[in-house]
N, C-alpha and C positions, 0 to 999 in steps of 0.2 A: 319619233316623228309621228305627227298626226296629219292625215291627208283626208280632206272632206270636199266633196263635190258640191258646189253651190251654183245657183242660177242668178244672173243679173236681172234686175227689175227693168221696167219699161224705160226708165230714165237713166239706165246704166248704174243704178244704185246696187250696192253689194251689202247684204246682211252678213255680218260676221257671226258665225255660230257661237253659242253660249260657251262651249268648251274652250274655244280659242280666246274669246274675250276674257274668260276667267283666268286662263293660263298666262295672259299678258297683263292682267290686272286692269283691264279696260272697263270703265264705267261711263255713264252718260256725261257728256260735255268734256271728256278727256281728249287730248290730242294724240294722234298716232303719226308715224312717219311711213309714207309709202315710197318705196325706192324701186326703180326699174333697172334691172341688170340683165343684159343679154336676153331680153324678152321674157324675163321672170319678174314677177311682182313680189317684193319683199315687204312685209308689214312689221313694224317695230313699235312697241310701246314707248312712250316718251316719259323719261324720268322728270318728275316735277321740279327737281333741283338743277335743271340744266343751266340757268344763269349763274348759279354758284359754282358749278363745275367749270363753266367757261372762264369765270373770273380766276379761279385757281390755276387753270392751265395757262391763261394769259400771263399771270404773274410769274409762273414758273418759267415761261418762255421769254420773260422780260418785255412783254408787250403792254402797252397802255390800253386798258379796257375802255377808255373814252375815245380811242381811235375809231375810224370807220371800220367796216367789216372786211378789210383787206385780208386779215388773217383768218377769216371765217371758215374757209375750207379746211385749214389745218386743225382748227378747234373742232369742227364737225367730225372729222375722222377720229379724233381722240375721244370725244364725248360719246359717239354712237358706235364705236368699234367694240 
């Protein structure tokens, strides 16, 4: 585990330290997921192949990927777990 104290900027901006960015594979213009759980902020790198993963999971579950995101929560849990 790595624990680093950081300071928020004037506009509430947070600079993610280099060691954390590198360990998550974060580079400029990449997306991350911020998740709030029990007053704890969790930061997760986003796999660039998420649409492919969602499609595979949807097919496995017998869902039509052209449907609305009614099944989005179920897929989210499987992709990001």
